[in-house]
Phi, psi and omega in degrees: 000326180298325179298324178294319184300328181294338179288349181297334179299339179282355185230061180293149179285125174258113183296350178276352178299140188287336182242105182233137177212157179236140174235138183230136177272125177289333185278322185241352178084002178298146179225132176230126173249130182234142175237139182225153167228146181243146170294163179299326180278353174125320184297155177293130179251336178213150175213142175212153183217151166238117189238125172233089187207169176291176182301324180292316177297320178294318180296317179297318178297318180295319178297319177298310186297317188287346178239004184287322184296128182090355182268140177292137180306325179298328178292322177297316180296316178298321179294318178300314179296319179295321177298317179299316179295317180299315180294334178275359181078017184249013181188178179273161174299126183291165178277124174195137183305122176080003187296339179298342177296342181272355185302327177300336181289341181302325182282000183235080183306331179294346181253359181300320179298320179294322179295322182280341188307310181296327180290322176295318178297318179297316179297320178296316178298316181294334179293343178273353183282142173255114183241000000 
């Protein structure tokens, strides 16, 4: 997971991105700010993040960032919902490139919120989009 976190440097937050949202964990204090831009037809065209989180939160953010460009916003939302269900024991690990790297976090319920944080921020940012 630490190896994934180092990739976050490739996705700096650009405050000029049109869709920006912040998610904060009440339990651990982690904060993730995400910025997105969408193509006119819908897919994500740009992503940037500012991440202050544990290794699990950073790894989850890196997995989101490295495969978000070209992805339909609905797929990001479905993946976020699937992760929440998987962590609750109510579903399978959703499909997303490399997401199996997060499976060790399943055994650590105290870190589930950190894992979901970047996905929550992305969903919140996408909720501001007019499509």
